[in-house]
PDBQT receptor file of N, H, CA, C and O in Angstrom, charges set to zero:
ATOM      1  N   MET A   1      -0.661 -27.218  11.482  1.00  0.00    +0.000 N 
ATOM      2  CA  MET A   1      -2.169 -27.493  11.426  1.00  0.00    +0.000 C 
ATOM      3  C   MET A   1      -2.116 -29.061  11.506  1.00  0.00    +0.000 C 
ATOM      4  O   MET A   1      -1.314 -29.859  11.021  1.00  0.00    +0.000 OA
ATOM      5  N   ARG A   2      -3.264 -29.241  12.298  1.00  0.00    +0.000 N 
ATOM      6  H   ARG A   2      -3.916 -28.593  12.692  1.00  0.00    +0.000 HD
ATOM      7  CA  ARG A   2      -3.715 -30.874  12.334  1.00  0.00    +0.000 C 
ATOM      8  C   ARG A   2      -5.147 -30.978  12.033  1.00  0.00    +0.000 C 
ATOM      9  O   ARG A   2      -6.094 -30.252  12.336  1.00  0.00    +0.000 OA
ATOM     10  N   VAL A   3      -5.064 -32.075  11.355  1.00  0.00    +0.000 N 
ATOM     11  H   VAL A   3      -4.294 -32.664  11.109  1.00  0.00    +0.000 HD
ATOM     12  CA  VAL A   3      -6.984 -32.185  11.115  1.00  0.00    +0.000 C 
ATOM     13  C   VAL A   3      -6.818 -33.826  11.432  1.00  0.00    +0.000 C 
ATOM     14  O   VAL A   3      -6.075 -34.607  10.837  1.00  0.00    +0.000 OA
ATOM     15  N   ASP A   4      -7.866 -34.160  12.713  1.00  0.00    +0.000 N 
ATOM     16  H   ASP A   4      -8.470 -33.525  13.196  1.00  0.00    +0.000 HD
ATOM     17  CA  ASP A   4      -7.916 -35.396  13.117  1.00  0.00    +0.000 C 
ATOM     18  C   ASP A   4      -6.733 -36.161  13.874  1.00  0.00    +0.000 C 
ATOM     19  O   ASP A   4      -6.595 -37.361  14.114  1.00  0.00    +0.000 OA
ATOM     20  N   GLY A   5      -5.870 -34.978  14.189  1.00  0.00    +0.000 N 
ATOM     21  H   GLY A   5      -5.982 -34.004  13.994  1.00  0.00    +0.000 HD
ATOM     22  CA  GLY A   5      -4.777 -35.331  14.778  1.00  0.00    +0.000 C 
ATOM     23  C   GLY A   5      -3.502 -35.660  14.114  1.00  0.00    +0.000 C 
ATOM     24  O   GLY A   5      -2.470 -35.910  14.736  1.00  0.00    +0.000 OA
ATOM     25  N   ARG A   6      -3.617 -35.651  12.717  1.00  0.00    +0.000 N 
ATOM     26  H   ARG A   6      -4.456 -35.448  12.211  1.00  0.00    +0.000 HD
ATOM     27  CA  ARG A   6      -2.616 -36.074  11.751  1.00  0.00    +0.000 C 
ATOM     28  C   ARG A   6      -2.355 -34.143  10.956  1.00  0.00    +0.000 C 
ATOM     29  O   ARG A   6      -3.120 -33.190  10.808  1.00  0.00    +0.000 OA
ATOM     30  N   ARG A   7      -1.137 -34.341  10.697  1.00  0.00    +0.000 N 
ATOM     31  H   ARG A   7      -0.515 -35.115  10.817  1.00  0.00    +0.000 HD
ATOM     32  CA  ARG A   7      -0.684 -33.306   9.543  1.00  0.00    +0.000 C 
ATOM     33  C   ARG A   7      -1.223 -33.567   8.194  1.00  0.00    +0.000 C 
ATOM     34  O   ARG A   7      -0.847 -34.643   7.731  1.00  0.00    +0.000 OA
ATOM     35  N   PRO A   8      -2.125 -32.763   7.324  1.00  0.00    +0.000 N 
ATOM     36  CA  PRO A   8      -2.608 -32.774   6.148  1.00  0.00    +0.000 C 
ATOM     37  C   PRO A   8      -1.309 -33.082   5.094  1.00  0.00    +0.000 C 
ATOM     38  O   PRO A   8      -0.306 -32.369   5.142  1.00  0.00    +0.000 OA
ATOM     39  N   GLU A   9      -1.411 -34.080   4.251  1.00  0.00    +0.000 N 
ATOM     40  H   GLU A   9      -2.225 -34.659   4.212  1.00  0.00    +0.000 HD
ATOM     41  CA  GLU A   9      -0.599 -34.075   3.311  1.00  0.00    +0.000 C 
ATOM     42  C   GLU A   9      -1.079 -33.858   1.792  1.00  0.00    +0.000 C 
ATOM     43  O   GLU A   9      -2.231 -33.542   1.495  1.00  0.00    +0.000 OA
ATOM     44  N   GLY A  10      -0.158 -34.047   0.979  1.00  0.00    +0.000 N 
ATOM     45  H   GLY A  10       0.778 -34.304   1.221  1.00  0.00    +0.000 HD
ATOM     46  CA  GLY A  10      -0.454 -33.830  -0.550  1.00  0.00    +0.000 C 
ATOM     47  C   GLY A  10      -0.887 -32.442  -1.083  1.00  0.00    +0.000 C 
ATOM     48  O   GLY A  10      -0.648 -31.453  -0.390  1.00  0.00    +0.000 OA
ATOM     49  N   PRO A  11      -1.393 -32.338  -2.050  1.00  0.00    +0.000 N 
ATOM     50  CA  PRO A  11      -1.456 -30.745  -2.864  1.00  0.00    +0.000 C 
ATOM     51  C   PRO A  11      -2.540 -29.978  -2.344  1.00  0.00    +0.000 C 
ATOM     52  O   PRO A  11      -2.742 -28.832  -2.745  1.00  0.00    +0.000 OA
ATOM     53  N   ASP A  12      -3.407 -30.647  -1.291  1.00  0.00    +0.000 N 
ATOM     54  H   ASP A  12      -3.242 -31.578  -0.965  1.00  0.00    +0.000 HD
ATOM     55  CA  ASP A  12      -4.413 -30.009  -0.796  1.00  0.00    +0.000 C 
ATOM     56  C   ASP A  12      -3.855 -29.238   0.573  1.00  0.00    +0.000 C 
ATOM     57  O   ASP A  12      -4.538 -28.337   1.060  1.00  0.00    +0.000 OA
ATOM     58  N   ALA A  13      -2.551 -29.637   1.190  1.00  0.00    +0.000 N 
ATOM     59  H   ALA A  13      -1.996 -30.369   0.795  1.00  0.00    +0.000 HD
ATOM     60  CA  ALA A  13      -2.354 -29.359   2.522  1.00  0.00    +0.000 C 
ATOM     61  C   ALA A  13      -1.797 -27.894   2.463  1.00  0.00    +0.000 C 
ATOM     62  O   ALA A  13      -1.723 -27.225   3.494  1.00  0.00    +0.000 OA
ATOM     63  N   ASP A  14      -1.442 -27.448   1.352  1.00  0.00    +0.000 N 
ATOM     64  H   ASP A  14      -1.503 -27.991   0.514  1.00  0.00    +0.000 HD
ATOM     65  CA  ASP A  14      -1.013 -25.896   1.232  1.00  0.00    +0.000 C 
ATOM     66  C   ASP A  14      -1.958 -24.869   1.087  1.00  0.00    +0.000 C 
ATOM     67  O   ASP A  14      -2.093 -24.102   0.133  1.00  0.00    +0.000 OA
ATOM     68  N   TRP A  15      -2.675 -24.939   2.254  1.00  0.00    +0.000 N 
ATOM     69  H   TRP A  15      -2.566 -25.562   3.029  1.00  0.00    +0.000 HD
ATOM     70  CA  TRP A  15      -3.837 -24.020   2.338  1.00  0.00    +0.000 C 
ATOM     71  C   TRP A  15      -3.316 -22.521   2.364  1.00  0.00    +0.000 C 
ATOM     72  O   TRP A  15      -4.035 -21.581   2.023  1.00  0.00    +0.000 OA
ATOM     73  N   ILE A  16      -2.231 -22.401   2.723  1.00  0.00    +0.000 N 
ATOM     74  H   ILE A  16      -1.647 -23.165   3.000  1.00  0.00    +0.000 HD
ATOM     75  CA  ILE A  16      -1.869 -20.530   2.831  1.00  0.00    +0.000 C 
ATOM     76  C   ILE A  16      -1.678 -20.201   1.276  1.00  0.00    +0.000 C 
ATOM     77  O   ILE A  16      -1.696 -19.000   1.009  1.00  0.00    +0.000 OA
ATOM     78  N   HIS A  17      -1.520 -20.982   0.342  1.00  0.00    +0.000 N 
ATOM     79  H   HIS A  17      -1.505 -21.958   0.559  1.00  0.00    +0.000 HD
ATOM     80  CA  HIS A  17      -1.001 -20.505  -0.962  1.00  0.00    +0.000 C 
ATOM     81  C   HIS A  17      -2.428 -20.622  -2.149  1.00  0.00    +0.000 C 
ATOM     82  O   HIS A  17      -2.409 -20.382  -3.356  1.00  0.00    +0.000 OA
ATOM     83  N   LEU A  18      -3.635 -21.088  -1.255  1.00  0.00    +0.000 N 
ATOM     84  H   LEU A  18      -3.651 -21.283  -0.274  1.00  0.00    +0.000 HD
ATOM     85  CA  LEU A  18      -4.784 -21.079  -1.997  1.00  0.00    +0.000 C 
ATOM     86  C   LEU A  18      -5.322 -19.700  -2.540  1.00  0.00    +0.000 C 
ATOM     87  O   LEU A  18      -5.223 -18.675  -1.866  1.00  0.00    +0.000 OA
ATOM     88  N   PRO A  19      -5.804 -19.721  -3.589  1.00  0.00    +0.000 N 
ATOM     89  CA  PRO A  19      -6.445 -18.387  -3.933  1.00  0.00    +0.000 C 
ATOM     90  C   PRO A  19      -7.810 -18.111  -3.261  1.00  0.00    +0.000 C 
ATOM     91  O   PRO A  19      -8.699 -18.927  -3.018  1.00  0.00    +0.000 OA
ATOM     92  N   ASP A  20      -7.781 -16.623  -2.985  1.00  0.00    +0.000 N 
ATOM     93  H   ASP A  20      -7.059 -15.959  -3.182  1.00  0.00    +0.000 HD
ATOM     94  CA  ASP A  20      -9.129 -16.406  -1.978  1.00  0.00    +0.000 C 
ATOM     95  C   ASP A  20      -9.849 -15.491  -3.089  1.00  0.00    +0.000 C 
ATOM     96  O   ASP A  20      -9.550 -14.435  -3.645  1.00  0.00    +0.000 OA
ATOM     97  N   PRO A  21     -10.926 -16.373  -3.157  1.00  0.00    +0.000 N 
ATOM     98  CA  PRO A  21     -12.162 -15.657  -4.263  1.00  0.00    +0.000 C 
ATOM     99  C   PRO A  21     -12.768 -14.315  -3.553  1.00  0.00    +0.000 C 
ATOM    100  O   PRO A  21     -12.954 -13.275  -4.185  1.00  0.00    +0.000 OA
ATOM    101  N   VAL A  22     -13.007 -14.443  -2.381  1.00  0.00    +0.000 N 
ATOM    102  H   VAL A  22     -12.856 -15.288  -1.868  1.00  0.00    +0.000 HD
ATOM    103  CA  VAL A  22     -13.459 -13.160  -1.680  1.00  0.00    +0.000 C 
ATOM    104  C   VAL A  22     -12.694 -12.276  -1.788  1.00  0.00    +0.000 C 
ATOM    105  O   VAL A  22     -13.250 -11.271  -2.231  1.00  0.00    +0.000 OA
ATOM    106  N   ALA A  23     -11.638 -12.148  -1.591  1.00  0.00    +0.000 N 
ATOM    107  H   ALA A  23     -11.187 -12.965  -1.231  1.00  0.00    +0.000 HD
ATOM    108  CA  ALA A  23     -10.493 -10.786  -1.318  1.00  0.00    +0.000 C 
ATOM    109  C   ALA A  23     -10.496 -10.399  -2.742  1.00  0.00    +0.000 C 
ATOM    110  O   ALA A  23     -10.680  -9.190  -2.883  1.00  0.00    +0.000 OA
ATOM    111  N   ASP A  24     -10.303 -11.264  -4.180  1.00  0.00    +0.000 N 
ATOM    112  H   ASP A  24     -10.153 -12.246  -4.065  1.00  0.00    +0.000 HD
ATOM    113  CA  ASP A  24     -10.229 -10.832  -5.457  1.00  0.00    +0.000 C 
ATOM    114  C   ASP A  24     -11.391 -10.273  -5.776  1.00  0.00    +0.000 C 
ATOM    115  O   ASP A  24     -11.299  -9.333  -6.566  1.00  0.00    +0.000 OA
ATOM    116  N   ALA A  25     -12.714 -10.626  -5.321  1.00  0.00    +0.000 N 
ATOM    117  H   ALA A  25     -12.789 -11.389  -4.680  1.00  0.00    +0.000 HD
ATOM    118  CA  ALA A  25     -14.011  -9.838  -5.504  1.00  0.00    +0.000 C 
ATOM    119  C   ALA A  25     -13.916  -8.632  -5.071  1.00  0.00    +0.000 C 
ATOM    120  O   ALA A  25     -14.074  -7.701  -5.861  1.00  0.00    +0.000 OA
ATOM    121  N   ILE A  26     -13.630  -8.397  -3.685  1.00  0.00    +0.000 N 
ATOM    122  H   ILE A  26     -13.502  -9.153  -3.043  1.00  0.00    +0.000 HD
ATOM    123  CA  ILE A  26     -13.542  -7.288  -3.212  1.00  0.00    +0.000 C 
ATOM    124  C   ILE A  26     -12.513  -6.306  -3.530  1.00  0.00    +0.000 C 
ATOM    125  O   ILE A  26     -12.638  -5.103  -3.299  1.00  0.00    +0.000 OA
ATOM    126  N   ARG A  27     -11.255  -6.977  -4.193  1.00  0.00    +0.000 N 
ATOM    127  H   ARG A  27     -11.154  -7.954  -4.380  1.00  0.00    +0.000 HD
ATOM    128  CA  ARG A  27     -10.161  -5.887  -4.840  1.00  0.00    +0.000 C 
ATOM    129  C   ARG A  27     -10.955  -5.331  -6.333  1.00  0.00    +0.000 C 
ATOM    130  O   ARG A  27     -10.962  -4.131  -6.609  1.00  0.00    +0.000 OA
ATOM    131  N   GLY A  28     -11.547  -6.273  -7.147  1.00  0.00    +0.000 N 
ATOM    132  H   GLY A  28     -11.542  -7.247  -6.923  1.00  0.00    +0.000 HD
ATOM    133  CA  GLY A  28     -12.001  -5.957  -8.269  1.00  0.00    +0.000 C 
ATOM    134  C   GLY A  28     -12.931  -4.746  -8.005  1.00  0.00    +0.000 C 
ATOM    135  O   GLY A  28     -12.711  -3.704  -8.623  1.00  0.00    +0.000 OA
ATOM    136  N   LEU A  29     -13.975  -4.821  -7.107  1.00  0.00    +0.000 N 
ATOM    137  H   LEU A  29     -14.153  -5.667  -6.605  1.00  0.00    +0.000 HD
ATOM    138  CA  LEU A  29     -14.888  -3.906  -6.747  1.00  0.00    +0.000 C 
ATOM    139  C   LEU A  29     -14.310  -2.758  -6.317  1.00  0.00    +0.000 C 
ATOM    140  O   LEU A  29     -14.712  -1.709  -6.820  1.00  0.00    +0.000 OA
ATOM    141  N   SER A  30     -13.463  -2.724  -5.506  1.00  0.00    +0.000 N 
ATOM    142  H   SER A  30     -13.136  -3.576  -5.098  1.00  0.00    +0.000 HD
ATOM    143  CA  SER A  30     -12.426  -1.378  -5.092  1.00  0.00    +0.000 C 
ATOM    144  C   SER A  30     -11.633  -0.554  -6.238  1.00  0.00    +0.000 C 
ATOM    145  O   SER A  30     -11.458   0.664  -6.248  1.00  0.00    +0.000 OA
ATOM    146  N   GLU A  31     -11.223  -1.424  -7.133  1.00  0.00    +0.000 N 
ATOM    147  H   GLU A  31     -11.365  -2.414  -7.125  1.00  0.00    +0.000 HD
ATOM    148  CA  GLU A  31     -10.616  -0.972  -8.618  1.00  0.00    +0.000 C 
ATOM    149  C   GLU A  31     -11.800  -0.209  -9.195  1.00  0.00    +0.000 C 
ATOM    150  O   GLU A  31     -11.686   0.982  -9.484  1.00  0.00    +0.000 OA
ATOM    151  N   ARG A  32     -12.925  -0.875  -9.362  1.00  0.00    +0.000 N 
ATOM    152  H   ARG A  32     -13.017  -1.843  -9.127  1.00  0.00    +0.000 HD
ATOM    153  CA  ARG A  32     -14.052  -0.426  -9.906  1.00  0.00    +0.000 C 
ATOM    154  C   ARG A  32     -14.653   0.978  -9.643  1.00  0.00    +0.000 C 
ATOM    155  O   ARG A  32     -15.003   1.843 -10.446  1.00  0.00    +0.000 OA
ATOM    156  N   LEU A  33     -14.674   0.954  -8.066  1.00  0.00    +0.000 N 
ATOM    157  H   LEU A  33     -14.389   0.252  -7.413  1.00  0.00    +0.000 HD
ATOM    158  CA  LEU A  33     -15.428   1.949  -7.472  1.00  0.00    +0.000 C 
ATOM    159  C   LEU A  33     -14.429   3.172  -7.847  1.00  0.00    +0.000 C 
ATOM    160  O   LEU A  33     -14.803   4.284  -8.220  1.00  0.00    +0.000 OA
ATOM    161  N   GLY A  34     -13.156   2.774  -7.686  1.00  0.00    +0.000 N 
ATOM    162  H   GLY A  34     -12.851   1.871  -7.384  1.00  0.00    +0.000 HD
ATOM    163  CA  GLY A  34     -12.275   4.056  -7.784  1.00  0.00    +0.000 C 
ATOM    164  C   GLY A  34     -12.098   4.722  -9.455  1.00  0.00    +0.000 C 
ATOM    165  O   GLY A  34     -11.626   5.822  -9.741  1.00  0.00    +0.000 OA
ATOM    166  N   ALA A  35     -12.595   3.752 -10.335  1.00  0.00    +0.000 N 
ATOM    167  H   ALA A  35     -12.978   2.858 -10.103  1.00  0.00    +0.000 HD
ATOM    168  CA  ALA A  35     -12.388   3.890 -11.447  1.00  0.00    +0.000 C 
ATOM    169  C   ALA A  35     -13.737   4.978 -11.862  1.00  0.00    +0.000 C 
ATOM    170  O   ALA A  35     -13.769   5.853 -12.726  1.00  0.00    +0.000 OA
ATOM    171  N   ILE A  36     -14.591   4.627 -11.080  1.00  0.00    +0.000 N 
ATOM    172  H   ILE A  36     -14.565   3.915 -10.378  1.00  0.00    +0.000 HD
ATOM    173  CA  ILE A  36     -16.034   5.413 -11.506  1.00  0.00    +0.000 C 
ATOM    174  C   ILE A  36     -15.962   6.829 -10.741  1.00  0.00    +0.000 C 
ATOM    175  O   ILE A  36     -16.504   7.844 -11.178  1.00  0.00    +0.000 OA
ATOM    176  N   GLU A  37     -15.239   6.770  -9.568  1.00  0.00    +0.000 N 
ATOM    177  H   GLU A  37     -14.799   5.946  -9.212  1.00  0.00    +0.000 HD
ATOM    178  CA  GLU A  37     -14.954   8.100  -8.714  1.00  0.00    +0.000 C 
ATOM    179  C   GLU A  37     -14.328   8.836  -9.464  1.00  0.00    +0.000 C 
ATOM    180  O   GLU A  37     -14.785   9.958  -9.679  1.00  0.00    +0.000 OA
ATOM    181  N   ARG A  38     -12.984   8.385 -10.140  1.00  0.00    +0.000 N 
ATOM    182  H   ARG A  38     -12.612   7.473  -9.965  1.00  0.00    +0.000 HD
ATOM    183  CA  ARG A  38     -12.384   9.323 -11.040  1.00  0.00    +0.000 C 
ATOM    184  C   ARG A  38     -13.109  10.019 -12.281  1.00  0.00    +0.000 C 
ATOM    185  O   ARG A  38     -13.040  11.192 -12.649  1.00  0.00    +0.000 OA
ATOM    186  N   ARG A  39     -13.834   8.932 -12.824  1.00  0.00    +0.000 N 
ATOM    187  H   ARG A  39     -13.890   7.980 -12.525  1.00  0.00    +0.000 HD
ATOM    188  CA  ARG A  39     -14.618   9.478 -14.124  1.00  0.00    +0.000 C 
ATOM    189  C   ARG A  39     -15.712  10.227 -13.772  1.00  0.00    +0.000 C 
ATOM    190  O   ARG A  39     -16.200  10.901 -14.679  1.00  0.00    +0.000 OA
ATOM    191  N   LEU A  40     -16.363  10.298 -12.397  1.00  0.00    +0.000 N 
ATOM    192  H   LEU A  40     -15.967   9.750 -11.660  1.00  0.00    +0.000 HD
ATOM    193  CA  LEU A  40     -17.221  11.292 -11.866  1.00  0.00    +0.000 C 
ATOM    194  C   LEU A  40     -16.614  12.573 -11.493  1.00  0.00    +0.000 C 
ATOM    195  O   LEU A  40     -17.315  13.575 -11.631  1.00  0.00    +0.000 OA
ATOM    196  N   GLU A  41     -15.223  12.720 -10.968  1.00  0.00    +0.000 N 
ATOM    197  H   GLU A  41     -14.654  11.906 -10.856  1.00  0.00    +0.000 HD
ATOM    198  CA  GLU A  41     -14.767  13.818 -10.708  1.00  0.00    +0.000 C 
ATOM    199  C   GLU A  41     -14.354  14.501 -12.128  1.00  0.00    +0.000 C 
ATOM    200  O   GLU A  41     -14.419  15.725 -12.233  1.00  0.00    +0.000 OA
ATOM    201  N   ALA A  42     -14.015  13.854 -12.996  1.00  0.00    +0.000 N 
ATOM    202  H   ALA A  42     -13.962  12.859 -12.910  1.00  0.00    +0.000 HD
ATOM    203  CA  ALA A  42     -13.813  14.356 -14.475  1.00  0.00    +0.000 C 
ATOM    204  C   ALA A  42     -14.893  15.112 -15.170  1.00  0.00    +0.000 C 
ATOM    205  O   ALA A  42     -14.811  16.138 -15.846  1.00  0.00    +0.000 OA
ATOM    206  N   ILE A  43     -15.990  14.331 -14.835  1.00  0.00    +0.000 N 
ATOM    207  H   ILE A  43     -16.056  13.498 -14.286  1.00  0.00    +0.000 HD
ATOM    208  CA  ILE A  43     -17.323  15.044 -15.118  1.00  0.00    +0.000 C 
ATOM    209  C   ILE A  43     -17.751  16.392 -14.272  1.00  0.00    +0.000 C 
ATOM    210  O   ILE A  43     -18.048  17.471 -14.785  1.00  0.00    +0.000 OA
ATOM    211  N   ASP A  44     -17.723  16.152 -13.132  1.00  0.00    +0.000 N 
ATOM    212  H   ASP A  44     -17.482  15.275 -12.715  1.00  0.00    +0.000 HD
ATOM    213  CA  ASP A  44     -18.139  17.155 -12.162  1.00  0.00    +0.000 C 
ATOM    214  C   ASP A  44     -17.159  18.001 -11.804  1.00  0.00    +0.000 C 
ATOM    215  O   ASP A  44     -17.548  18.906 -11.065  1.00  0.00    +0.000 OA
ATOM    216  N   GLY A  45     -15.962  18.009 -12.094  1.00  0.00    +0.000 N 
ATOM    217  H   GLY A  45     -15.647  17.274 -12.694  1.00  0.00    +0.000 HD
ATOM    218  CA  GLY A  45     -15.057  18.797 -11.620  1.00  0.00    +0.000 C 
ATOM    219  C   GLY A  45     -14.770  18.903 -10.169  1.00  0.00    +0.000 C 
ATOM    220  O   GLY A  45     -13.932  19.680  -9.711  1.00  0.00    +0.000 OA
ATOM    221  N   GLU A  46     -15.573  18.008  -9.388  1.00  0.00    +0.000 N 
ATOM    222  H   GLU A  46     -16.253  17.377  -9.760  1.00  0.00    +0.000 HD
ATOM    223  CA  GLU A  46     -15.238  18.205  -7.980  1.00  0.00    +0.000 C 
ATOM    224  C   GLU A  46     -14.835  16.640  -7.433  1.00  0.00    +0.000 C 
ATOM    225  O   GLU A  46     -15.347  15.576  -7.783  1.00  0.00    +0.000 OA
ATOM    226  N   ARG A  47     -13.854  16.848  -6.558  1.00  0.00    +0.000 N 
ATOM    227  H   ARG A  47     -13.437  17.711  -6.274  1.00  0.00    +0.000 HD
ATOM    228  CA  ARG A  47     -13.048  15.607  -5.749  1.00  0.00    +0.000 C 
ATOM    229  C   ARG A  47     -14.011  15.292  -4.776  1.00  0.00    +0.000 C 
ATOM    230  O   ARG A  47     -14.583  16.227  -4.215  1.00  0.00    +0.000 OA
ATOM    231  N   SER A  48     -14.271  14.199  -4.499  1.00  0.00    +0.000 N 
ATOM    232  H   SER A  48     -13.806  13.439  -4.955  1.00  0.00    +0.000 HD
ATOM    233  CA  SER A  48     -15.061  13.455  -3.221  1.00  0.00    +0.000 C 
ATOM    234  C   SER A  48     -13.808  13.266  -2.155  1.00  0.00    +0.000 C 
ATOM    235  O   SER A  48     -12.638  12.886  -2.211  1.00  0.00    +0.000 OA
ATOM    236  N   GLU A  49     -14.749  13.760  -1.134  1.00  0.00    +0.000 N 
ATOM    237  H   GLU A  49     -15.699  14.068  -1.089  1.00  0.00    +0.000 HD
ATOM    238  CA  GLU A  49     -14.005  13.762   0.250  1.00  0.00    +0.000 C 
ATOM    239  C   GLU A  49     -13.475  12.008   0.735  1.00  0.00    +0.000 C 
ATOM    240  O   GLU A  49     -12.501  11.755   1.445  1.00  0.00    +0.000 OA
ATOM    241  N   ALA A  50     -14.319  11.102   0.189  1.00  0.00    +0.000 N 
ATOM    242  H   ALA A  50     -15.110  11.307  -0.388  1.00  0.00    +0.000 HD
ATOM    243  CA  ALA A  50     -14.063   9.840   0.667  1.00  0.00    +0.000 C 
ATOM    244  C   ALA A  50     -13.020   9.242  -0.669  1.00  0.00    +0.000 C 
ATOM    245  O   ALA A  50     -13.084   9.485  -1.874  1.00  0.00    +0.000 OA
ATOM    246  N   VAL A  51     -12.126   8.426   0.066  1.00  0.00    +0.000 N 
ATOM    247  H   VAL A  51     -12.074   8.228   1.045  1.00  0.00    +0.000 HD
ATOM    248  CA  VAL A  51     -11.077   8.211  -0.822  1.00  0.00    +0.000 C 
ATOM    249  C   VAL A  51     -11.268   6.334  -0.719  1.00  0.00    +0.000 C 
ATOM    250  O   VAL A  51     -11.388   5.685   0.320  1.00  0.00    +0.000 OA
ATOM    251  N   VAL A  52     -11.248   5.893  -1.895  1.00  0.00    +0.000 N 
ATOM    252  H   VAL A  52     -11.150   6.420  -2.739  1.00  0.00    +0.000 HD
ATOM    253  CA  VAL A  52     -10.848   4.234  -1.909  1.00  0.00    +0.000 C 
ATOM    254  C   VAL A  52      -9.597   4.264  -2.039  1.00  0.00    +0.000 C 
ATOM    255  O   VAL A  52      -8.890   4.836  -2.869  1.00  0.00    +0.000 OA
ATOM    256  N   ARG A  53      -9.270   3.381  -0.860  1.00  0.00    +0.000 N 
ATOM    257  H   ARG A  53      -9.845   2.916  -0.187  1.00  0.00    +0.000 HD
ATOM    258  CA  ARG A  53      -7.864   2.879  -0.824  1.00  0.00    +0.000 C 
ATOM    259  C   ARG A  53      -7.540   1.855  -1.943  1.00  0.00    +0.000 C 
ATOM    260  O   ARG A  53      -8.440   1.124  -2.358  1.00  0.00    +0.000 OA
ATOM    261  N   GLN A  54      -6.319   1.781  -2.431  1.00  0.00    +0.000 N 
ATOM    262  H   GLN A  54      -5.587   2.374  -2.095  1.00  0.00    +0.000 HD
ATOM    263  CA  GLN A  54      -5.949   0.455  -3.093  1.00  0.00    +0.000 C 
ATOM    264  C   GLN A  54      -5.571  -0.413  -2.450  1.00  0.00    +0.000 C 
ATOM    265  O   GLN A  54      -4.711  -0.189  -1.598  1.00  0.00    +0.000 OA
ATOM    266  N   LEU A  55      -6.103  -1.733  -2.647  1.00  0.00    +0.000 N 
ATOM    267  H   LEU A  55      -6.801  -1.914  -3.339  1.00  0.00    +0.000 HD
ATOM    268  CA  LEU A  55      -6.173  -2.941  -1.810  1.00  0.00    +0.000 C 
ATOM    269  C   LEU A  55      -4.860  -3.579  -2.440  1.00  0.00    +0.000 C 
ATOM    270  O   LEU A  55      -4.589  -3.607  -3.640  1.00  0.00    +0.000 OA
ATOM    271  N   ARG A  56      -4.040  -4.125  -1.313  1.00  0.00    +0.000 N 
ATOM    272  H   ARG A  56      -4.260  -4.102  -0.338  1.00  0.00    +0.000 HD
ATOM    273  CA  ARG A  56      -3.160  -4.842  -1.675  1.00  0.00    +0.000 C 
ATOM    274  C   ARG A  56      -3.010  -6.289  -1.116  1.00  0.00    +0.000 C 
ATOM    275  O   ARG A  56      -3.726  -6.557  -0.152  1.00  0.00    +0.000 OA
ATOM    276  N   ARG A  57      -2.141  -7.301  -1.608  1.00  0.00    +0.000 N 
ATOM    277  H   ARG A  57      -1.559  -7.083  -2.392  1.00  0.00    +0.000 HD
ATOM    278  CA  ARG A  57      -2.089  -8.636  -0.769  1.00  0.00    +0.000 C 
ATOM    279  C   ARG A  57      -1.251  -8.364   0.568  1.00  0.00    +0.000 C 
ATOM    280  O   ARG A  57      -0.224  -7.688   0.521  1.00  0.00    +0.000 OA
ATOM    281  N   LYS A  58      -1.698  -8.881   1.682  1.00  0.00    +0.000 N 
ATOM    282  H   LYS A  58      -2.533  -9.431   1.720  1.00  0.00    +0.000 HD
ATOM    283  CA  LYS A  58      -1.325  -8.849   2.737  1.00  0.00    +0.000 C 
ATOM    284  C   LYS A  58       0.309  -9.802   2.589  1.00  0.00    +0.000 C 
ATOM    285  O   LYS A  58       0.353 -10.869   1.976  1.00  0.00    +0.000 OA
ATOM    286  N   GLN A  59       1.207  -9.349   3.079  1.00  0.00    +0.000 N 
ATOM    287  H   GLN A  59       1.172  -8.483   3.577  1.00  0.00    +0.000 HD
ATOM    288  CA  GLN A  59       2.473  -9.794   3.180  1.00  0.00    +0.000 C 
ATOM    289  C   GLN A  59       3.023 -10.400   4.440  1.00  0.00    +0.000 C 
ATOM    290  O   GLN A  59       2.670  -9.713   5.399  1.00  0.00    +0.000 OA
ATOM    291  N   GLY A  60       3.655 -11.288   4.747  1.00  0.00    +0.000 N 
ATOM    292  H   GLY A  60       3.941 -11.846   3.968  1.00  0.00    +0.000 HD
ATOM    293  CA  GLY A  60       4.323 -11.774   5.826  1.00  0.00    +0.000 C 
ATOM    294  C   GLY A  60       3.341 -13.158   6.132  1.00  0.00    +0.000 C 
ATOM    295  O   GLY A  60       2.624 -13.643   5.257  1.00  0.00    +0.000 OA
ATOM    296  N   PRO A  61       3.438 -13.714   7.552  1.00  0.00    +0.000 N 
ATOM    297  CA  PRO A  61       3.103 -14.846   8.073  1.00  0.00    +0.000 C 
ATOM    298  C   PRO A  61       1.498 -15.059   7.816  1.00  0.00    +0.000 C 
ATOM    299  O   PRO A  61       0.766 -14.087   7.998  1.00  0.00    +0.000 OA
ATOM    300  N   SER A  62       0.980 -16.209   7.429  1.00  0.00    +0.000 N 
ATOM    301  H   SER A  62       1.575 -16.999   7.281  1.00  0.00    +0.000 HD
ATOM    302  CA  SER A  62      -0.169 -16.503   7.453  1.00  0.00    +0.000 C 
ATOM    303  C   SER A  62      -0.950 -16.613   8.747  1.00  0.00    +0.000 C 
ATOM    304  O   SER A  62      -0.606 -17.218   9.763  1.00  0.00    +0.000 OA
ATOM    305  N   THR A  63      -2.024 -15.947   8.540  1.00  0.00    +0.000 N 
ATOM    306  H   THR A  63      -2.303 -15.456   7.715  1.00  0.00    +0.000 HD
ATOM    307  CA  THR A  63      -3.135 -16.083   9.877  1.00  0.00    +0.000 C 
ATOM    308  C   THR A  63      -3.757 -17.358   9.989  1.00  0.00    +0.000 C 
ATOM    309  O   THR A  63      -4.329 -17.623  11.046  1.00  0.00    +0.000 OA
ATOM    310  N   ALA A  64      -3.732 -18.228   9.019  1.00  0.00    +0.000 N 
ATOM    311  H   ALA A  64      -3.267 -18.012   8.160  1.00  0.00    +0.000 HD
ATOM    312  CA  ALA A  64      -4.472 -19.436   8.945  1.00  0.00    +0.000 C 
ATOM    313  C   ALA A  64      -3.519 -20.416   9.598  1.00  0.00    +0.000 C 
ATOM    314  O   ALA A  64      -4.027 -21.535   9.665  1.00  0.00    +0.000 OA
ATOM    315  N   GLY A  65      -2.346 -20.347  10.079  1.00  0.00    +0.000 N 
ATOM    316  H   GLY A  65      -1.934 -19.438  10.024  1.00  0.00    +0.000 HD
ATOM    317  CA  GLY A  65      -1.682 -21.153  11.069  1.00  0.00    +0.000 C 
ATOM    318  C   GLY A  65      -0.806 -21.984  10.306  1.00  0.00    +0.000 C 
ATOM    319  O   GLY A  65      -0.430 -21.697   9.169  1.00  0.00    +0.000 OA
ATOM    320  N   GLY A  66      -0.434 -23.172  11.028  1.00  0.00    +0.000 N 
ATOM    321  H   GLY A  66      -0.740 -23.405  11.952  1.00  0.00    +0.000 HD
ATOM    322  CA  GLY A  66       0.397 -24.134  10.246  1.00  0.00    +0.000 C 
ATOM    323  C   GLY A  66       1.676 -23.623  10.074  1.00  0.00    +0.000 C 
ATOM    324  O   GLY A  66       2.519 -24.268   9.451  1.00  0.00    +0.000 OA
TER     325      GLY A  66
């Protein structure tokens, strides 16, 4: 990856390992929705056809480049 024709250096240059707050928020919402659905199933005794899949971190090479 190059910025203005040069490779970035220093602590901010490691963009691949920066936290992803959007993914963290979506993961948190997914977990909460799953818990709500399990609770509703316990109350109603009916299982929903829609299933919330557990989100997991992507493994492998970064799509950010570099």
